[in-house]
C-alpha positions as CSV (number, residue, x, y, z in Angstrom):
1,M,-39.4,-154.4,-25.3
2,R,-40.1,-151.0,-23.8
3,E,-39.0,-150.1,-20.3
4,Y,-41.8,-149.0,-17.8
5,T,-41.1,-147.1,-14.6
6,T,-43.0,-144.9,-12.3
7,N,-41.7,-141.3,-12.6
8,G,-38.9,-141.5,-10.0
9,I,-41.1,-143.1,-7.3
10,D,-39.3,-146.1,-5.8
11,R,-41.0,-149.5,-5.8
12,R,-41.3,-149.7,-2.0
13,T,-43.0,-146.3,-1.8
14,M,-45.3,-147.2,-4.7
15,L,-46.3,-150.4,-3.0
16,K,-47.2,-148.5,0.1
17,L,-49.3,-146.1,-1.8
18,T,-51.2,-148.8,-3.6
19,G,-51.5,-151.6,-1.2
20,G,-49.2,-153.9,-3.2
21,V,-50.7,-153.5,-6.6
22,G,-48.0,-154.1,-9.3
23,I,-46.2,-151.2,-10.7
24,A,-46.6,-152.3,-14.3
25,G,-50.4,-152.5,-13.7
26,L,-50.4,-149.0,-12.2
27,A,-48.5,-147.5,-15.1
28,G,-51.0,-148.9,-17.5
29,C,-48.2,-150.4,-19.5
30,S,-48.3,-152.6,-22.4
31,G,-46.2,-155.8,-22.5
32,S,-44.7,-157.3,-25.6
33,S,-47.9,-159.0,-26.3
34,G,-49.6,-155.6,-26.8
35,D,-52.7,-156.7,-24.9
36,E,-52.7,-153.8,-22.4
37,A,-53.0,-150.1,-22.8
38,Y,-50.7,-147.1,-22.3
39,N,-52.4,-145.1,-19.6
40,I,-51.9,-141.3,-19.3
41,G,-53.8,-138.8,-17.0
42,M,-56.0,-135.8,-17.6
43,V,-57.2,-133.2,-15.0
44,D,-60.3,-131.6,-16.3
45,A,-63.0,-129.2,-15.0
46,Q,-65.9,-131.6,-14.9
47,T,-67.7,-129.5,-12.2
48,G,-67.5,-125.9,-11.0
49,S,-67.4,-122.6,-12.9
50,L,-65.2,-124.0,-15.8
51,S,-67.2,-127.1,-16.4
52,A,-68.5,-125.9,-19.7
53,F,-65.0,-125.9,-21.0
54,G,-64.4,-129.3,-19.5
55,E,-67.4,-130.9,-21.3
56,R,-66.0,-129.8,-24.7
57,N,-62.6,-131.1,-23.6
58,Q,-63.9,-134.6,-22.9
59,R,-65.6,-134.7,-26.3
60,G,-62.4,-133.7,-28.0
61,K,-60.4,-136.2,-26.0
62,D,-62.8,-139.0,-26.9
63,L,-62.6,-138.3,-30.6
64,A,-58.8,-138.3,-30.4
65,L,-58.8,-141.6,-28.5
66,S,-60.9,-143.1,-31.3
67,A,-58.4,-141.8,-33.9
68,V,-55.4,-143.2,-32.0
69,N,-56.9,-146.6,-31.1
70,E,-58.1,-147.2,-34.7
71,V,-54.4,-147.3,-35.5
72,G,-52.9,-148.4,-32.2
73,I,-49.5,-147.6,-30.7
74,G,-47.3,-150.5,-31.5
75,G,-50.2,-152.9,-31.1
76,S,-51.5,-151.4,-27.9
77,E,-54.3,-148.9,-27.1
78,L,-54.2,-145.6,-25.4
79,Q,-56.2,-144.9,-22.3
80,V,-56.8,-141.6,-20.5
81,T,-57.7,-141.6,-16.8
82,V,-59.6,-138.4,-16.1
83,E,-59.9,-136.7,-12.7
84,D,-62.0,-133.7,-11.8
85,S,-60.4,-130.4,-10.6
86,G,-63.7,-128.9,-9.6
87,S,-62.4,-125.8,-11.4
88,E,-60.3,-125.0,-8.3
89,N,-56.5,-125.1,-7.5
90,Q,-56.7,-127.5,-4.6
91,G,-59.0,-129.8,-6.5
92,G,-56.6,-129.8,-9.4
93,I,-53.7,-130.6,-7.0
94,S,-55.6,-133.5,-5.5
95,A,-56.6,-134.9,-8.9
96,A,-53.0,-134.6,-10.1
97,Q,-51.6,-136.3,-7.0
98,K,-53.9,-139.2,-7.5
99,L,-52.9,-139.6,-11.2
100,V,-49.2,-139.1,-10.7
101,N,-48.6,-140.7,-7.2
102,Q,-51.1,-143.5,-7.3
103,D,-51.8,-144.3,-10.9
104,G,-48.2,-143.6,-11.9
105,V,-49.0,-141.7,-15.2
106,P,-45.9,-140.4,-16.9
107,F,-47.9,-137.9,-19.0
108,L,-50.5,-135.5,-17.6
109,I,-52.9,-133.4,-19.6
110,G,-54.1,-130.5,-17.4
111,A,-55.8,-128.3,-16.7
112,V,-58.6,-125.9,-17.4
113,G,-57.7,-122.6,-15.7
114,S,-54.3,-121.1,-15.7
115,G,-54.1,-121.0,-11.9
116,V,-55.1,-124.7,-11.7
117,S,-52.4,-125.7,-14.2
118,L,-49.8,-123.7,-12.3
119,A,-50.8,-125.2,-9.0
120,I,-50.6,-128.7,-10.4
121,Y,-47.1,-128.0,-11.8
122,E,-45.7,-126.4,-8.7
123,S,-47.2,-128.8,-6.2
124,V,-47.1,-132.1,-8.1
125,V,-45.1,-132.1,-11.4
126,E,-42.1,-129.8,-10.8
127,G,-39.0,-131.7,-9.9
128,T,-40.3,-135.0,-11.4
129,D,-40.0,-136.4,-14.9
130,V,-43.8,-136.2,-15.6
131,V,-44.7,-134.4,-18.7
132,Q,-47.5,-131.8,-18.2
133,L,-49.4,-130.4,-21.2
134,S,-52.2,-127.9,-20.5
135,Q,-55.2,-128.1,-22.7
136,N,-56.9,-124.7,-21.9
137,S,-54.6,-122.4,-20.0
138,T,-53.9,-118.9,-21.5
139,G,-52.5,-117.1,-18.5
140,L,-49.3,-115.4,-18.9
141,G,-47.7,-117.0,-15.9
142,L,-47.2,-120.3,-17.6
143,T,-44.6,-118.8,-19.9
144,D,-42.2,-118.6,-16.8
145,F,-42.2,-122.4,-16.6
146,P,-40.7,-123.8,-19.8
147,E,-41.4,-127.4,-18.8
148,L,-45.1,-126.7,-18.4
149,L,-46.3,-127.1,-22.0
150,R,-49.7,-125.7,-23.2
151,M,-51.7,-126.3,-26.4
152,S,-53.6,-122.9,-26.3
153,P,-51.7,-119.7,-27.0
154,P,-50.8,-117.3,-24.2
155,G,-53.1,-114.5,-23.3
156,S,-50.6,-111.8,-24.1
157,T,-51.8,-112.0,-27.8
158,Q,-55.4,-111.6,-26.6
159,A,-54.5,-108.6,-24.5
160,T,-52.8,-106.8,-27.4
161,A,-55.6,-107.6,-29.7
162,L,-58.3,-106.3,-27.3
163,A,-56.3,-103.1,-26.8
164,D,-56.0,-102.6,-30.6
165,I,-59.7,-103.3,-31.2
166,I,-61.0,-101.0,-28.5
167,A,-58.8,-98.2,-29.8
168,E,-59.8,-98.9,-33.5
169,D,-63.4,-98.7,-32.4
170,G,-62.8,-95.1,-31.3
171,Y,-62.6,-95.4,-27.5
172,D,-59.9,-93.8,-25.4
173,S,-61.2,-94.8,-21.9
174,V,-62.0,-98.3,-20.6
175,A,-63.5,-99.7,-17.4
176,L,-61.9,-103.1,-16.6
177,T,-62.9,-105.9,-14.2
178,Y,-61.1,-109.2,-14.0
179,V,-61.4,-112.4,-12.0
180,N,-59.2,-112.5,-9.0
181,N,-56.8,-115.3,-9.9
182,N,-53.7,-115.9,-12.0
183,Y,-55.6,-115.9,-15.3
184,G,-57.4,-112.7,-14.6
185,Q,-54.6,-110.8,-13.0
186,S,-52.0,-111.7,-15.6
187,L,-54.3,-110.9,-18.6
188,A,-55.5,-107.6,-17.0
189,E,-51.9,-106.6,-16.5
190,A,-51.0,-107.4,-20.1
191,F,-54.0,-105.4,-21.3
192,T,-53.1,-102.3,-19.3
193,N,-49.5,-102.6,-20.6
194,A,-50.7,-102.7,-24.2
195,W,-53.4,-100.0,-23.8
196,D,-52.4,-96.4,-24.6
197,G,-55.7,-94.9,-23.3
198,D,-57.2,-94.1,-19.9
199,V,-58.1,-97.0,-17.5
200,A,-61.0,-95.4,-15.7
201,Y,-61.8,-98.4,-13.5
202,N,-59.5,-101.4,-12.9
203,N,-60.6,-103.8,-10.1
204,S,-60.8,-107.5,-9.5
205,H,-63.8,-109.6,-8.5
206,D,-64.1,-113.0,-6.8
207,Q,-65.6,-116.1,-8.4
208,E,-69.0,-117.6,-7.7
209,Q,-70.6,-114.5,-6.1
210,Q,-74.4,-114.2,-6.1
211,S,-74.3,-110.7,-7.2
212,Y,-71.8,-108.3,-8.9
213,S,-74.0,-105.2,-8.6
214,S,-71.4,-103.2,-6.8
215,V,-68.8,-103.9,-9.5
216,I,-71.2,-103.0,-12.3
217,S,-72.3,-99.8,-10.5
218,E,-68.6,-98.7,-10.0
219,M,-67.9,-99.4,-13.7
220,N,-70.8,-97.3,-14.6
221,N,-69.8,-94.5,-12.4
222,A,-66.3,-94.5,-13.9
223,S,-67.9,-92.8,-17.1
224,A,-65.9,-95.0,-19.5
225,D,-67.9,-95.9,-22.7
226,A,-65.9,-99.2,-23.2
227,W,-66.2,-102.0,-20.6
228,L,-63.8,-104.9,-20.6
229,F,-64.5,-108.2,-18.8
230,I,-61.9,-110.8,-18.1
231,T,-63.8,-113.5,-16.1
232,Y,-65.7,-116.7,-16.5
233,Q,-69.1,-117.6,-18.1
234,A,-71.1,-117.9,-14.9
235,E,-69.8,-114.7,-13.4
236,F,-70.2,-112.8,-16.6
237,S,-73.8,-114.0,-17.0
238,T,-74.6,-112.5,-13.6
239,M,-73.0,-109.3,-14.6
240,V,-74.8,-109.0,-17.9
241,N,-78.2,-109.5,-16.2
242,E,-77.4,-106.8,-13.7
243,I,-76.2,-104.4,-16.4
244,F,-79.4,-105.1,-18.4
245,S,-81.7,-104.7,-15.4
246,S,-80.0,-101.5,-14.3
247,G,-80.4,-99.9,-17.7
248,Y,-76.7,-99.2,-18.1
249,E,-75.3,-98.7,-21.6
250,A,-71.8,-99.4,-22.6
251,Q,-69.8,-101.0,-25.4
252,L,-68.9,-104.4,-24.1
253,Y,-65.6,-106.3,-24.7
254,G,-64.4,-109.6,-23.4
255,A,-61.6,-112.1,-23.2
256,D,-62.1,-115.7,-24.4
257,S,-63.5,-117.1,-21.1
258,V,-66.7,-114.9,-21.2
259,S,-68.1,-116.5,-24.3
260,G,-70.2,-119.6,-24.5
261,E,-73.7,-121.0,-25.1
262,N,-74.3,-120.9,-21.4
263,V,-73.9,-117.2,-21.5
264,L,-76.4,-116.8,-24.3
265,E,-78.9,-119.1,-22.6
266,N,-78.7,-117.2,-19.3
267,T,-78.9,-113.6,-20.5
268,P,-81.7,-111.7,-22.2
269,D,-81.9,-111.1,-25.9
270,G,-80.2,-107.8,-26.8
271,S,-78.3,-107.5,-23.5
272,M,-74.9,-108.0,-25.2
273,E,-75.7,-106.7,-28.7
274,G,-72.5,-105.6,-30.5
275,M,-70.1,-107.0,-27.8
276,K,-66.7,-108.0,-29.1
277,I,-64.7,-111.0,-27.8
278,V,-61.3,-112.2,-28.7
279,V,-60.9,-115.9,-28.4
280,P,-58.2,-118.5,-29.3
281,S,-59.2,-120.1,-32.6
282,A,-58.4,-123.1,-34.6
283,P,-57.5,-122.5,-38.3
284,V,-61.1,-123.1,-39.4
285,E,-60.4,-122.9,-43.1
286,E,-57.9,-125.8,-43.0
287,Q,-59.2,-129.2,-44.2
288,N,-58.1,-131.1,-41.1
289,Y,-60.0,-128.8,-38.9
290,Q,-63.1,-129.1,-41.1
291,D,-62.8,-132.9,-40.9
292,F,-62.6,-132.7,-37.1
293,A,-65.6,-130.3,-37.0
294,S,-67.7,-132.5,-39.2
295,T,-67.0,-135.6,-37.0
296,F,-67.7,-133.6,-33.9
297,E,-71.0,-132.3,-35.2
298,E,-72.1,-135.8,-36.3
299,E,-71.2,-137.2,-32.9
300,Y,-72.5,-134.4,-30.7
301,G,-75.0,-132.4,-32.7
302,Q,-73.1,-129.1,-32.4
303,A,-70.0,-127.4,-33.6
304,P,-66.8,-127.8,-31.6
305,T,-65.1,-124.9,-29.9
306,S,-61.3,-124.3,-30.1
307,W,-61.1,-125.7,-26.6
308,A,-62.3,-129.1,-27.9
309,A,-59.7,-128.9,-30.6
310,Y,-56.9,-128.2,-28.1
311,A,-57.9,-131.2,-26.0
312,Y,-58.0,-133.3,-29.1
313,D,-54.4,-132.3,-30.0
314,C,-53.2,-132.9,-26.5
315,V,-54.1,-136.5,-26.8
316,I,-52.7,-136.9,-30.3
317,N,-49.5,-135.2,-29.2
318,A,-49.2,-137.6,-26.2
319,A,-49.8,-140.6,-28.4
320,L,-47.1,-139.6,-30.9
321,A,-44.7,-139.0,-28.0
322,I,-45.4,-142.5,-26.7
323,Q,-44.7,-144.1,-30.0
324,A,-41.6,-142.0,-30.5
325,A,-40.1,-142.5,-27.1
326,D,-37.6,-145.2,-26.2
327,S,-39.6,-146.1,-23.1
328,F,-42.9,-145.3,-21.4
329,T,-41.4,-143.1,-18.8
330,G,-41.7,-139.3,-18.1
331,A,-38.0,-138.8,-18.9
332,A,-38.2,-140.5,-22.3
333,L,-41.5,-138.8,-23.2
334,G,-40.1,-135.4,-22.3
335,E,-37.2,-135.9,-24.7
336,V,-39.5,-136.3,-27.7
337,V,-42.8,-134.5,-26.9
338,R,-41.7,-131.3,-28.6
339,D,-40.0,-133.1,-31.6
340,V,-43.1,-134.8,-33.1
341,S,-44.6,-131.4,-34.1
342,R,-41.6,-129.4,-35.0
343,P,-41.5,-127.7,-38.4
344,E,-38.4,-129.6,-39.5
345,G,-40.3,-132.8,-40.1
346,E,-42.8,-133.8,-42.8
347,Q,-46.1,-132.1,-42.3
348,V,-49.0,-134.5,-41.6
349,T,-52.5,-133.8,-40.3
350,S,-53.6,-137.1,-38.7
351,F,-52.3,-139.5,-36.1
352,E,-52.3,-142.3,-38.7
353,A,-50.0,-140.4,-41.1
354,A,-47.7,-139.4,-38.3
355,S,-47.6,-142.9,-36.9
356,D,-46.6,-144.3,-40.3
357,I,-43.6,-141.9,-40.4
358,L,-42.6,-142.8,-36.8
359,S,-42.7,-146.5,-37.6
360,D,-39.7,-146.1,-39.9
361,G,-38.2,-142.8,-38.8
362,S,-37.3,-140.6,-35.9
363,P,-39.3,-138.0,-34.0
364,S,-37.7,-135.2,-36.0
365,D,-39.0,-136.7,-39.2
366,V,-42.6,-135.8,-38.4
367,D,-44.4,-132.4,-38.1
368,Y,-47.9,-133.1,-36.8
369,Q,-50.2,-130.2,-37.7
370,G,-53.0,-130.1,-35.2
371,V,-56.7,-129.5,-35.8
372,S,-56.0,-126.5,-33.5
373,G,-53.2,-125.3,-35.7
374,P,-49.4,-125.8,-35.9
375,I,-48.0,-127.1,-32.7
376,D,-44.5,-125.7,-32.5
377,F,-43.7,-125.3,-28.9
378,D,-41.2,-122.5,-28.3
379,E,-38.5,-122.3,-25.6
380,N,-41.2,-121.3,-23.1
381,G,-43.5,-124.2,-23.9
382,D,-46.0,-121.9,-25.8
383,P,-47.4,-122.7,-29.2
384,V,-48.1,-120.7,-32.3
385,G,-51.7,-119.4,-32.0
386,F,-54.6,-118.0,-33.9
387,L,-57.2,-115.6,-32.6
388,Q,-60.7,-115.0,-33.7
389,V,-62.8,-111.8,-33.1
390,L,-66.4,-112.6,-32.3
391,E,-69.3,-110.1,-32.3
392,V,-72.6,-110.7,-30.6
393,Q,-75.3,-110.2,-33.3
394,D,-78.9,-111.1,-32.6
395,H,-77.9,-112.9,-29.5
396,S,-75.4,-115.2,-31.2
397,Y,-71.7,-115.2,-31.8
398,Q,-70.5,-114.2,-35.3
399,G,-66.9,-114.4,-36.4
400,V,-65.8,-111.0,-37.8
401,D,-62.0,-111.3,-38.0
402,F,-58.9,-113.5,-37.6
403,I,-55.5,-112.6,-36.1
404,S,-52.4,-114.7,-36.2
405,S,-50.0,-114.4,-33.2
């Protein structure tokens, strides 16, 4: 029978926090009868400026839960309790505190936004045994925290790719604006380090402003023909509308977070024609991704993004760690969470196949290949990654190139 504990919180403290609810019930643990579920947590952006990413995450999470629970984990199901970050650091901290301190989850998926993920780790997770695996964070700062794992590749690869693409397109001067948080600052710094040309404008902007006309005017006055945006969808939509209405002309480039259907819907046709964006990508030619995409489209009537694929793989990775671990505790899960997707094991592309191997073998015997690509966490908790170059053509995104990090 598995051992169930609550992440280093003693029983007396837990009873105070929960008004006497049993610890086993809080942990969502399964007894030997297998009639209860393993409960893990997820901090997602269900509201706020990153909610478009959060919606896709939930869909990927739900598909993964279906795949896991069709098979089961030792006769039990997996549950994911989701809390909203509101796309903000403090909201993420509050959500994580609820999941870790009250619900007692030993495994936490979260979050959208690099600053949110870091805030959760430093304020809630660091110093505990809880395993944190971020679904959508690309900020470079996460690399400095090896125990903070992430499914999406670090932004350093994006920054280098953007610098190369802009140079290859024949530009030697760029105007750069970035959102004033960890994600924007770290990616902007990585770009300027990789860029050999002139940076004619290099300034941050705040989130959720009604207008960015002063930023756009300053970029135009910098006389750079290439403009690079490292920001979020809502902010970028406002900027594009102001560029268009002002009649400014420039070749636009963007990091992953500026792309999305919301941007297309909220900007005029022709306002971004020819823009190039570098985004993390799943290996779309692989069969397991195509199967995932087909299921996603059947269920939701649209193609998945890479963000949905990352969320899907976070859930599968958590489920495999639960099956492989000696107990449903953060310490035990932390010992195996990297092993179930290492290259040394047998390559498999589904939870069912990986679960079959784990039933008779050890964590090192399986190498789960995710729908988002290989999941081989390095010493910094970063995975192998793929990038895709998108170009805006006729007010839609078209893939024009792939890059392997």
